[in-house]
DRENSEVO-658990 format. One record per residue: x, y, z of N, C-alpha, C in turn; residue in one letter. Coordinates in pm, whole numbers, padded with zeros to 5 digits, always signed. Layout:
! DRENSEVO-658990
XYZXYZXYZa...
END
This chain:
! DRENSEVO-658990
+01387+04741-01379+01278+04790-01460+01146+04763-01387m+01051+04846-01404+00920+04836-01338+00825+04751-01421f+00771+04644-01362+00676+04556-01430+00536+04593-01385d+00461+04656-01473+00326+04703-01438+00232+04589-01405r+00234+04482-01480+00144+04369-01454+00174+04305-01320n+00302+04291-01286+00340+04234-01157+00295+04322-01042g+00304+04452-01061+00260+04546-00958+00110+04533-00933f+00031+04525-01040-00115+04511-01024-00152+04377-00961f-00080+04272-00996-00104+04141-00935-00073+04148-00786v+00036+04214-00748+00072+04230-00608-00035+04309-00532l-00081+04417-00589-00187+04498-00526-00314+04415-00511i-00352+04342-00611-00473+04260-00607-00461+04152-00500l-00345+04087-00489-00329+03983-00387-00328+04045-00247s-00271+04166-00232-00273+04233-00102-00416+04268-00062m-00498+04309-00158-00638+04341-00129-00712+04215-00084k-00683+04102-00148-00749+03976-00110-00710+03936+00032r-00582+03949+00066-00536+03915+00200-00602+04007+00302v-00605+04135+00276-00667+04231+00367-00816+04202+00383l-00883+04174+00274-01026+04141+00280-01048+04015+00363f-00965+03914+00344-00977+03789+00420-00954+03814+00569s-00856+03896+00602-00830+03930+00742-00948+04005+00804l-01005+04098+00730-01121+04173+00781-01240+04081+00805l-01266+03990+00713-01377+03896+00730-01352+03806+00851i-01230+03756+00865-01196+03671+00979-01214+03747+01110t-01165+03869+01117-01181+03950+01237-01328+03973+01268f-01408+04002+01166-01550+04026+01186-01619+03902+01241h-01589+03786+01186-01652+03661+01232-01612+03633+01377v-01485+03651+01409-01439+03625+01546-01502+03723+01644i-01510+03850+01608-01563+03950+01700-01714+03939+01716s-01782+03871+01627-01926+03858+01635-01969+03725+01696c-01876+03650+01751-01910+03522+01811-01983+03545+01943a-02069+03452+01979-02142+03458+02104-02042+03444+02219h-02063+03517+02329-01969+03513+02441-01975+03379+02515v-02090+03312+02512-02105+03183+02579-02088+03072+02475v-01998+02977+02498-01977+02870+02401-02104+02789+02373p-02111+02736+02253-02229+02660+02206-02264+02545+02300q-02164+02471+02350-02194+02355+02436-02263+02397+02566e-02236+02517+02615-02307+02566+02734-02445+02620+02697l-02454+02688+02584-02584+02742+02541-02685+02630+02520r-02640+02511+02484-02730+02398+02463-02792+02350+02594q-02730+02383+02707-02782+02340+02838-02888+02435+02893q-02906+02550+02829-02998+02653+02879-03142+02611+02854v-03227+02633+02955-03372+02609+02940-03433+02733+02877d-03459+02725+02748-03508+02842+02674-03654+02876+02703k-03723+02791+02779-03862+02821+02813-03872+02920+02929t-03763+02941+03003-03763+03034+03116-03734+03174+03063v-03826+03266+03089-03810+03404+03040-03752+03493+03150t-03705+03608+03109-03653+03706+03205-03762+03745+03304r-03884+03767+03254-03996+03803+03342-04016+03699+03452d-04014+03571+03413-04038+03463+03509-03927+03454+03613e-03804+03477+03572-03692+03472+03667-03713+03575+03777i-03759+03693+03741-03776+03800+03840-03907+03788+03916f-04008+03732+03853-04138+03720+03919-04137+03611+04026r-04079+03494+03994-04082+03383+04087-03961+03292+04067n-03844+03334+04116-03723+03255+04093-03726+03117+04159p-03800+03105+04271-03807+02975+04339-03871+02867+04252d-03961+02907+04162-04029+02810+04076-03936+02752+03969a-03820+02814+03950-03730+02770+03843-03594+02724+03896f-03591+02686+04024-03466+02636+04083-03412+02520+04000k-03283+02524+03977-03217+02417+03902-03213+02439+03752g-03286+02537+03701-03286+02565+03557-03160+02645+03521k-03103+02611+03406-02984+02680+03358-03027+02798+03270m-02962+02913+03290-02996+03034+03215-02869+03109+03175v-02886+03195+03079-02785+03296+03046-02851+03430+03070i-02789+03510+03154-02846+03639+03192-02730+03737+03209i-02757+03864+03192-02648+03959+03205-02695+04097+03239g-02600+04186+03253-02630+04325+03284-02506+04400+03326g-02528+04503+03406-02423+04592+03453-02398+04567+03601i-02272+04548+03637-02236+04522+03776-02264+04646+03861i-02334+04625+03972-02363+04733+04067-02269+04728+04186m-02237+04605+04233-02143+04591+04345-02092+04447+04350s-01979+04431+04417-01919+04299+04437-01876+04289+04582t-01917+04179+04648-01875+04159+04787-01820+04018+04802s-01706+04010+04871-01639+03883+04887-01655+03832+05030t-01667+03702+05041-01666+03634+05170-01544+03542+05169l-01530+03460+05271-01413+03373+05282-01395+03284+05159e-01503+03220+05115-01490+03120+05008-01586+03143+04891d-01649+03259+04886-01741+03288+04776-01752+03438+04754k-01809+03472+04639-01825+03613+04603-01967+03634+04554t-02028+03744+04598-02159+03784+04548-02141+03906+04458y-02204+03900+04341-02201+04013+04247-02345+04057+04223v-02374+04181+04255-02508+04237+04231-02508+04298+04091e-02607+04259+04010-02611+04300+03870-02747+04361+03837v-02744+04475+03769-02867+04534+03715-02891+04468+03580l-02995+04389+03571-03024+04309+03452-03047+04397+03330e-03002+04348+03218-03021+04414+03089-03042+04305+02985s-03130+04330+02886-03146+04228+02781-03013+04202+02711p-02995+04080+02664-02874+04044+02592-02897+04057+02442l-02792+04096+02371-02804+04100+02225-02783+03958+02169d-02782+03944+02039-02772+03812+01978-02636+03747+02002s-02539+03821+02054-02406+03766+02084-02389+03738+02233y-02496+03759+02311-02490+03734+02454-02430+03847+02535g-02422+03964+02477-02367+04080+02546-02482+04168+02596k-02473+04219+02719-02578+04309+02769-02588+04435+02683p-02712+04471+02652-02737+04594+02576-02732+04712+02671k-02744+04830+02616-02751+04950+02699-02873+04939+02790d-02860+04998+02907-02970+04988+03003-03074+05094+02975i-03173+05055+02901-03292+05137+02882-03413+05058+02927e-03388+04928+02947-03493+04838+02991-03429+04738+03085e-03490+04718+03200-03438+04622+03296-03553+04561+03373s-03540+04433+03405-03641+04366+03487-03610+04383+03635k-03491+04432+03666-03451+04452+03805-03309+04406+03827g-03277+04380+03952-03142+04335+03988-03145+04187+04022r-03033+04123+03997-03017+03985+04040-02881+03970+04106f-02865+03862+04181-02742+03837+04254-02676+03712+04196m-02547+03723+04172-02467+03611+04124-02385+03557+04241v-02394+03427+04262-02310+03361+04362-02200+03287+04287l-02077+03325+04316-01961+03260+04254-01884+03189+04365y-01866+03058+04350-01790+02981+04448-01642+03007+04427e-01584+03091+04509-01444+03130+04496-01431+03281+04507g-01310+03327+04487-01281+03468+04503-01278+03538+04368y-01349+03651+04359-01341+03741+04244-01289+03874+04296l-01193+03929+04228-01134+04057+04270-01234+04171+04245e-01280+04239+04351-01377+04348+04333-01326+04463+04245p-01196+04483+04239-01143+04588+04152-01159+04552+04005a-01163+04423+03976-01184+04377+03838-01333+04368+03808i-01409+04306+03899-01555+04295+03883-01617+04417+03950y-01593+04533+03891-01628+04659+03954-01754+04721+03893s-01809+04814+03966-01931+04884+03927-01919+04941+03786t-02023+04917+03707-02031+04974+03573-01986+04880+03462g-01918+04772+03496-01874+04678+03392-01987+04585+03352k-01983+04542+03227-02087+04452+03174-02047+04307+03201r-02148+04226+03238-02125+04087+03276-02233+03998+03216l-02191+03887+03159-02285+03783+03115-02257+03661+03200t-02365+03597+03247-02354+03484+03339-02424+03363+03280v-02355+03250+03282-02417+03121+03255-02425+03053+03390f-02548+03022+03434-02559+02963+03567-02694+02902+03594g-02708+02857+03717-02827+02785+03763-02908+02874+03856e-03038+02880+03831-03126+02957+03919-03132+02884+04054i-03103+02957+04162-03098+02897+04296-03200+02957+04390s-03306+03015+04338-03408+03077+04423-03385+03225+04436g-03395+03275+04560-03375+03419+04580-03292+03443+04705k-03242+03565+04714-03162+03608+04828-03212+03746+04868r-03244+03761+04995-03293+03890+05044-03176+03984+05069s-03199+04109+05038-03099+04212+05059-03169+04346+05062g-03094+04450+05034-03155+04583+05031-03087+04669+04927s-03166+04762+04875-03115+04865+04787-03145+04995+04860i-03042+05055+04917-03064+05170+05003-03143+05127+05126g-03258+05190+05147-03345+05158+05260-03449+05051+05225e-03459+05017+05098-03564+04925+05051-03517+04780+05059k-03601+04695+05118-03576+04551+05117-03603+04499+04977t-03515+04410+04929-03524+04363+04792-03492+04213+04787y-03576+04136+04717-03548+03995+04694-03484+03977+04557d-03357+03942+04558-03281+03922+04435-03299+03780+04384y-03327+03760+04256-03311+03625+04201-03163+03588+04218p-03138+03465+04264-03001+03421+04289-02958+03325+04179l-02848+03356+04113-02794+03273+04006-02660+03220+04052i-02649+03087+04061-02521+03025+04096-02439+03013+03968k-02332+03089+03960-02253+03099+03837-02178+02969+03808a-02189+02926+03683-02105+02818+03631-01992+02879+03549k-02024+02986+03475-01926+03059+03396-01962+03208+03399e-01859+03292+03408-01877+03437+03404-01801+03493+03285l-01860+03592+03219-01797+03656+03104-01800+03807+03127y-01687+03859+03173-01672+04003+03197-01634+04066+03064l-01713+04162+03021-01695+04219+02887-01627+04354+02894l-01544+04378+02797-01475+04506+02788-01576+04613+02750k-01554+04736+02798-01645+04845+02760-01642+04867+02609p-01757+04896+02554-01764+04926+02411-01712+05067+02390e-01630+05083+02291-01577+05216+02261-01663+05281+02155r-01702+05401+02184-01778+05477+02084-01680+05551+01995e-01701+05541+01867-01618+05611+01771-01691+05738+01733i-01634+05853+01767-01703+05976+01734-01710+05996+01582p-01824+06039+01537-01843+06067+01395-01836+06218+01379v-01751+06263+01291-01735+06407+01270-01754+06438+01123r-01822+06546+01100-01842+06594+00964-01773+06729+00952f-01698+06749+00847-01628+06875+00831-01664+06941+00699g-01674+07071+00706-01697+07150+00585-01592+07260+00584i-01510+07259+00485-01407+07362+00479-01291+07330+00571g-01208+07427+00593-01090+07410+00675-01122+07447+00820i-01086+07360+00914-01102+07380+01057-01247+07394+01103f-01341+07347+01026-01482+07351+01069-01532+07206+01079k-01595+07176+01190-01657+07044+01203-01781+07056+01292s-01871+06962+01270-01997+06962+01344-02011+06832+01420f
END
């Protein structure tokens, strides 16, 4: 026999479980990419402008900085990652590049696979300002702020969900 009250109780409890799972997923997905204990080591008085204007003046300062990878080059015992800087959102993820202070260079002690740390991927770096490194962009000489990486956070590409509106059968805009 079908018990209506039991069925509604079951549906209500399933809704609560689903709601709890959605809230948990939302909280986990909105966490900052850099752990709190590392964020506490950051010198918050150093601005993005200052890092690019005069990196030598801030040697030894810990920062969180990020952007889009432009290139990765490996040497015997270290890897350099060239990054086009982008402001970070409140979760420590680089925003879309509509504003940039320039490029910076990440020095990672060890090997990073260039196929993984490849052009176009988003990267957040927790590291120490180590002055600058001269290089070039095309024919132009460029002084990159140099960040010695303590931790790297390679971020997955954000997926855009297409929004479609439909009116009638087989029509959409």
